[in-house]
Each structure stands twice: as structure tokens, then as C-alpha cells.
C-alpha positions in Angstrom: 1.4 -18.5 -7.4 0.6 -20.3 -4.3 -2.6 -20.9 -2.2 -2.3 -17.7 -0.1 -2.4 -15.8 -3.7 -4.3 -17.2 -6.5 -4.8 -15.6 -9.9 -7.4 -15.9 -12.5 -8.9 -14.5 -15.4 -13.0 -12.5 -16.1 -12.6 -11.5 -19.5 -9.7 -9.4 -19.9 -9.6 -8.5 -15.8 -6.8 -10.2 -13.4 -7.8 -11.0 -10.3 -5.7 -11.3 -8.1 -6.6 -12.4 -4.4 -4.9 -13.4 -1.5 -6.5 -15.8 1.2 -4.6 -16.3 3.8 -7.4 -16.5 6.8 -8.4 -15.1 8.7 -7.0 -11.5 8.2 -5.3 -12.4 5.7 -1.9 -10.8 6.8 1.3 -9.7 4.8 2.7 -13.3 6.3 5.5 -14.6 4.5 4.2 -16.0 1.1 1.9 -13.3 0.2 4.1 -10.8 -0.5 5.3 -13.0 -2.6 2.7 -13.8 -4.6 1.0 -10.9 -4.7 4.8 -10.1 -6.3 4.4 -13.3 -9.2 0.8 -12.3 -9.9 1.4 -8.7 -10.1 4.7 -10.2 -12.6 2.7 -12.2 -14.6 0.1 -10.2 -15.8 2.7 -8.1 -17.4 3.1 -10.8 -19.3 0.1 -11.8 -20.6 -1.2 -10.2 -23.1 -4.3 -11.4 -21.9 -4.9 -9.1 -18.7 -6.2 -6.1 -20.1 -5.7 -4.5 -16.1 -5.6 -6.0 -12.9 -7.8 -5.7 -9.5 -6.8 -6.8 -5.8 -8.5 -8.0 -4.0 -8.8 -10.4 -0.4 -11.2 -12.8 0.5 -13.0 -13.6 3.2 -14.3 -10.5 5.8 -11.2 -8.4 4.4 -9.4 -6.9 2.6 -5.1 -7.6 3.9 -5.5 -6.9 7.2 -1.8 -5.4 8.2 1.2 -7.4 8.9 1.5 -10.8 10.8 3.2 -9.3 14.0 4.1 -13.0 15.3 6.8 -12.4 12.2 7.7 -8.7 14.2 10.0 -10.6 16.7 11.1 -13.0 13.9 12.1 -10.5 11.9 14.3 -8.4 14.4 15.9 -11.2 15.6 18.2 -12.5 12.2 15.6 -16.3 12.1 13.7 -14.5 9.7 15.2 -13.3 6.8 12.7 -11.7 4.3 14.0 -11.8 0.8 11.3 -9.5 -0.9 11.5 -5.9 0.3 7.6 -4.5 1.5 8.5 -1.6 -0.1 10.2 -3.3 -3.1 6.9 -5.3 -4.0 5.1 -1.7 -3.5 7.0 0.4 -7.1 6.5 -3.0 -9.0 2.8 -2.4 -8.0 3.4 2.0 -9.1 5.7 0.6 -12.2 2.8 -2.2 -13.3 1.8 -1.2 -16.8 -2.3 -2.0 -16.8 -3.8 -0.6 -14.5 -4.0 -1.7 -10.3 -6.9 -1.6 -8.6 -7.2 -2.4 -4.9 -10.5 -3.8 -3.9 -11.2 -2.5 -0.5 -13.8 -4.8 2.4 -13.1 -5.1 6.4 -10.1 -3.2 7.2 -6.8 -2.2 5.9 -4.6 -1.4 8.2 -0.6 -0.5 8.5 1.4 -2.7 5.5 -2.3 -4.0 4.4 -2.5 0.2 3.6 0.6 0.7 1.8 -0.3 -2.2 -0.4 -3.2 -1.0 -1.4 -1.4 2.8 -2.1 0.9 1.2 -4.1 -2.1 0.5 -6.5 -3.0 2.9 -8.9 -6.3 2.5 -7.9 -8.1 2.1 -4.8 -12.4 1.6 -3.9 -13.5 -0.3 -1.1 -17.2 -0.1 0.8 -18.7 1.5 2.9 -17.5 -0.3 5.5 -14.7 -0.5 4.9 -11.9 0.9 7.3 -7.9 1.8 6.6 -5.7 2.9 9.0 -2.1 2.9 10.2 -1.5 2.2 13.9 2.2 1.2 13.6 2.3 4.0 16.0 0.2 1.3 19.1 2.6 -1.2 18.8 5.4 1.6 19.1 6.4 1.4 15.2 6.1 3.9 12.3 5.5 2.7 8.9 7.8 1.1 7.0 6.6 0.5 3.6 7.0 3.9 2.3 3.8 4.6 3.7 4.9 8.0 5.1 5.1 9.2 1.6 2.7 7.9 -0.1 -0.1 9.0 2.0 0.7 12.3 1.7 0.5 12.2 -1.4 -3.3 10.6 -1.6 -4.7 12.7 1.3 -2.8 15.6 2.1 0.6 16.3 4.3 -1.9 17.8 7.5 -4.3 13.7 7.8 -1.0 11.9 6.6 0.3 13.0 9.7 -2.6 12.1 12.1 -2.9 9.1 10.8 0.8 7.9 11.6 1.1 9.9 14.6 -2.1 8.4 16.4 -2.9 5.2 14.4 -6.7 6.1 13.6 -8.5 4.2 12.2 -10.7 6.3 9.0 -14.4 4.5 7.8 -14.8 4.8 4.5 -16.3 8.0 3.4 -13.9 10.2 5.2 -11.4 8.3 2.9 -12.5 9.0 -0.1 -12.8 12.4 0.6 -9.4 12.5 1.9 -7.9 11.6 -1.4 -7.3 8.1 -0.2 -10.0 5.6 -1.8 -10.9 6.9 -5.2 -15.1 4.7 -5.7 -17.9 3.5 -2.3 -19.0 0.5 -4.3 -22.9 0.2 -3.1 -23.4 -4.0 -3.4 -21.0 -6.8 -4.8 -17.2 -5.4 -4.4 -15.2 -7.0 -7.0 -18.5 -6.7 -9.5 -17.3 -3.2 -8.5 -14.4 -3.3 -8.6 -14.0 -4.9 -11.7 -15.9 -2.1 -13.5 -13.7 0.5 -12.7 -11.1 -0.9 -13.7 -13.1 -1.4 -17.6 -14.1 2.7 -16.5 -10.1 3.2 -16.5 -9.7 0.9 -19.6 -12.0 3.0 -21.8 -10.7 6.0 -20.0 -7.2 5.0 -22.1 -5.7 6.8 -19.9 -2.0 6.3 -18.1 -2.7 5.9 -14.3 -0.4 7.6 -12.5 1.7 7.0 -9.6 1.1 7.4 -6.4 5.3 8.3 -5.1 4.4 10.8 -8.4 1.7 13.0 -7.1 3.2 15.8 -6.0 -0.1 18.8 -5.7 -0.9 17.9 -2.2 2.2 18.3 -0.7 2.9 21.5 2.2 5.9 21.3 3.7 4.5 23.7 6.5 6.4 23.3 9.6 3.3 24.1 11.3 1.6 21.0 10.2 4.2 19.2 12.3 4.5 21.5 15.4 1.1 21.3 16.0 1.3 17.2 15.6 4.2 16.7 18.0 2.5 19.2 20.4 -0.2 17.1 20.5 1.3 13.6 20.7 3.9 15.0 23.8 0.6 15.7 25.8 -1.7 13.2 24.9 0.8 10.3 24.2 3.2 10.7 27.2 6.1 8.6 27.3 5.2 7.5 23.9 8.8 7.7 21.3 7.2 6.3 17.8 4.3 10.0 18.1 7.3 11.8 18.1 9.3 9.9 15.5 5.1 10.3 13.5 5.0 14.1 14.2 9.6 14.5 12.6 9.1 15.6 9.2 9.3 12.4 6.6 7.6 14.6 3.0 11.2 16.5 2.7 13.2 16.2 0.1 15.5 14.3 2.6 12.3 11.6 2.0 11.6 12.0 -1.6 15.3 11.2 -2.8 14.5 8.1 -0.5 12.3 7.2 -2.3 14.4 7.5 -5.2 17.4 5.8 -4.0 14.5 2.7 -3.6 14.3 2.9 -7.1 17.1 2.9 -8.1 18.2 0.2 -5.5 15.1 -1.5 -7.8 16.7 -1.1 -11.1 19.8 -2.3 -10.4 18.6 -5.2 -8.8 16.3 -6.1 -11.9 19.3 -5.5 -14.6 21.7 -7.9 -12.2 19.4 -10.8 -12.5 18.7 -10.4 -16.4 19.4 -13.4 -19.0 21.9 -10.2 -20.0 23.8 -10.3 -17.0 23.5 -12.8 -14.3 24.1 -13.0 -11.0 27.1 -14.4 -10.4 
């Protein structure tokens, strides 16, 4: 952990707090801090469940766009792939709840979708607005969002980038509960309910019941993008089918890469 991400234990519930004002962007050190906190909790017998929350006025509002140029130029070479962080979160043996207030946009929503559960205050908003910057979600958002919200809603969010208010996100299945009153207290209470049920948390990447391969969904969105987003490439890219078997295979490949990386760095097989 670091000053950007802190960890505390509140009577068996591990609280991971992102503290990167003003909007808790995913600047260097934040993904690494979340990863370290989740991994620490796995070996701490006193921690039974986890809550990830943002300090200040918002959850993780998204990526730090000041870093995009550094990444594309090669100036910044990330050691941690954000998509790999999502896999570590999903693979947590302890229930992980994201507590959302303010906004969870772009990479912020992708981080939230890496958790087993999401709770939010009624005023919160979620979304994938990268398309407005000429991008599509880059950390498996196109894979987890349709598994939570259904393909039609996911295509709409990824292709047009409009924010979704928490009550609508609850209806769509992106959020599991709207919290009234104190968000952290509500998230902790939700985590305790999960523990009391004794259920094994479902990984968002394994939820397939809402997947719909209907070509009509993508065709309709693509036609709308042509009409309303003239000359823009990202909306068209976002309306190309990405919940296909090929995309599912890409998730499996990423999991295999992580498995190989983990075994390669283990004490029994140290890196050279």
C-alpha cells in the first residue's frame, strides 16, 4: 500500500481506500496500491471481506488522461496491466464490494466491475465515456459490462458514452444495492450480509446468463452511430461484436497469462 491507497480493518472487514484527489484517478501507484491491499487481505485471517471505496467527493472517476500520451509514446511502461488487476480482484477468496459515490467512469467502472459486488449512493453515476476521447474500454469493460447489464445496455454505454445514474444502474444489474445514508457503513453492512449467507461470490467474468449474440443489437447501434457520430471511428469500433466466442477466449488467454506469471514468480520457480 501507499499514501494513495490505504488499508484498515474494521471488525473483520478490510477497507481499501483510494486517496488520490481531486477525483481519485488511476494514476501510477493507485492500481498497484489496490493490488497490494487485495493480496494482503488474502493472507490475513482477520479479514473476512473487503470494501473498496474512494475518499473525498468520488469513487475512482477514471484513468488519468495526462498519462495517455506517456503510455503511447513509451515514456511510461506500466508494470501492472489494469486488466490483470481486475482478475486479481475477481479471484479474491474473500467477498469484495465496491462502494460508489460521485462517478465511476471509464477505468473506474472497470475496476468496480472487477469486484464481486457493487453498492452505490443514489446520486452516483457510472459510465464508459472513453468513446468521446476516441477510445473504447481497454480493461475488459466490453466483457464484464454485458455480463452484468446485458449486451444491449452495454453496447449503448460503450458506443455513446452517456452516464448512467445509480437507480438505472441498479435496474440494469450493474449495481447490486442503493445505499441510503453513510456509504461506507452501508457497504460494510452489505459485506456482512454476504458473509452471513455463506455464498461463494460469483466472478463477473463467469456470468453468462445475460449474454445475447443477436447481431441485430450491434447492427442497430452501428446504424445509430453512423447517423449521430459522423466521422468518428470509436463509436463504430464499439458497435463491432465483442461478446463473441473470440472475446471470451481473450479473457481465458489473459487468465492463463496471469497464471503463468504467478507460477513463474513463485518461490519454487523464481524468475531469473
